[in-house]
C-alpha positions as CSV (number, residue, x, y, z in Angstrom):
1,M,-115.4,-87.1,-109.8
2,D,-116.5,-84.6,-112.3
3,E,-115.1,-85.0,-115.9
4,E,-114.7,-81.2,-115.8
5,I,-111.7,-81.3,-113.5
6,L,-110.2,-84.5,-115.5
7,I,-109.0,-82.4,-118.6
8,P,-107.0,-79.3,-116.2
9,I,-106.1,-82.1,-114.2
10,S,-104.3,-84.1,-117.2
11,F,-103.0,-81.3,-118.4
12,F,-101.0,-80.0,-116.0
13,A,-99.7,-83.7,-114.8
14,A,-98.6,-84.5,-118.8
15,I,-96.8,-80.6,-118.5
16,F,-95.1,-81.9,-114.9
17,G,-94.5,-85.1,-116.7
18,M,-92.5,-83.5,-119.3
19,V,-90.7,-81.0,-117.6
20,Y,-89.7,-84.2,-114.7
21,L,-88.9,-86.4,-117.6
22,Y,-86.5,-83.1,-119.3
23,F,-84.4,-82.7,-115.7
24,S,-84.6,-85.6,-114.9
25,T,-83.0,-87.1,-118.3
26,R,-80.4,-84.3,-118.3
27,N,-79.1,-84.9,-114.8
28,K,-78.2,-88.5,-115.7
29,E,-76.5,-87.3,-119.3
30,R,-74.5,-84.9,-117.0
31,L,-73.6,-87.3,-114.1
32,A,-72.2,-90.4,-116.6
33,L,-70.4,-87.4,-118.2
34,I,-68.6,-86.2,-115.5
35,E,-67.9,-89.9,-113.9
36,K,-66.6,-90.2,-117.7
37,G,-63.8,-87.6,-116.9
38,A,-65.5,-84.9,-119.2
39,D,-65.0,-81.8,-118.8
40,A,-67.6,-79.6,-117.7
41,S,-67.3,-76.7,-120.4
42,I,-69.6,-78.9,-122.8
43,F,-72.5,-78.2,-120.9
44,N,-71.7,-74.4,-122.3
45,I,-71.1,-74.8,-125.9
46,G,-73.2,-73.2,-128.0
47,K,-74.4,-70.4,-125.3
48,K,-73.3,-66.9,-125.4
49,S,-73.3,-65.3,-122.5
50,G,-76.4,-62.6,-122.9
51,Q,-77.5,-63.0,-126.4
52,S,-80.8,-65.5,-125.5
53,W,-83.1,-62.6,-124.7
54,K,-82.5,-61.1,-127.8
55,V,-83.2,-65.2,-129.9
56,V,-86.6,-64.6,-128.5
57,V,-87.0,-61.2,-128.5
58,L,-86.6,-61.7,-131.9
59,N,-88.8,-64.7,-132.8
60,L,-91.5,-63.2,-130.8
61,A,-91.4,-59.9,-132.7
62,F,-91.6,-62.1,-136.2
63,L,-94.7,-64.2,-135.2
64,L,-96.2,-61.7,-133.9
65,I,-95.4,-59.4,-136.9
66,G,-96.7,-62.5,-139.1
67,I,-100.0,-63.1,-136.8
68,G,-100.5,-59.1,-137.6
69,L,-99.8,-59.2,-141.3
70,G,-102.0,-62.5,-141.8
71,V,-104.9,-61.3,-139.6
72,F,-105.0,-58.1,-142.2
73,I,-104.8,-60.3,-145.3
74,A,-107.1,-62.5,-144.2
75,H,-109.7,-58.9,-143.8
76,I,-108.2,-57.6,-147.3
77,L,-109.4,-61.1,-149.0
78,E,-112.7,-61.8,-147.2
79,T,-113.8,-58.3,-148.1
80,F,-112.9,-58.3,-151.7
81,T,-113.0,-62.1,-152.9
82,A,-116.1,-64.5,-152.1
83,L,-113.7,-66.4,-149.5
84,D,-115.2,-68.4,-146.9
85,E,-113.7,-66.5,-143.6
86,D,-114.1,-69.4,-140.9
87,S,-111.3,-71.0,-143.8
88,I,-109.1,-68.0,-144.9
89,Y,-108.5,-66.3,-141.4
90,P,-106.8,-69.3,-140.1
91,A,-104.8,-70.3,-142.8
92,M,-103.7,-66.8,-143.5
93,I,-102.7,-66.4,-139.7
94,F,-100.9,-70.3,-139.6
95,L,-99.2,-69.4,-143.0
96,F,-98.0,-65.7,-142.0
97,A,-96.7,-66.9,-138.9
98,G,-95.0,-69.7,-140.6
99,I,-93.2,-67.3,-142.6
100,G,-92.9,-65.3,-139.6
101,L,-90.9,-67.9,-137.4
102,Y,-88.1,-68.7,-140.7
103,I,-87.4,-65.1,-141.2
104,G,-87.2,-64.7,-137.2
105,F,-84.6,-67.9,-137.6
106,T,-82.9,-66.9,-140.5
107,Q,-82.3,-63.2,-138.9
108,T,-81.7,-64.8,-135.8
109,K,-78.5,-67.5,-137.2
110,K,-77.1,-64.1,-139.1
111,A,-77.4,-62.3,-135.8
112,L,-75.0,-64.7,-133.8
113,D,-73.2,-65.6,-136.2
114,D,-71.8,-62.3,-136.3
């Protein structure tokens, strides 16, 4: 068997295993709670109807803004300083992507509290 085919097979097997484990564990948890007589409404705690797509869009927007800003700042730093291009681009992209995710988290929290 070729070694090149083992990597995609391993990758998809790992993803399948994680998804299967997540859903089977969730199902067992819910069945145990139902057997104890817990109310089914506890599965919907924290879910506001129609709000989940707003969270995804808001966080994705701030992530992409952060990545774009990181590339822009890295280009400016590369042009006007003697910093190494191989290290400045990933550093700025990860830094500003992290800042974007943090801002997205705080804005999401603020939007859901209203």
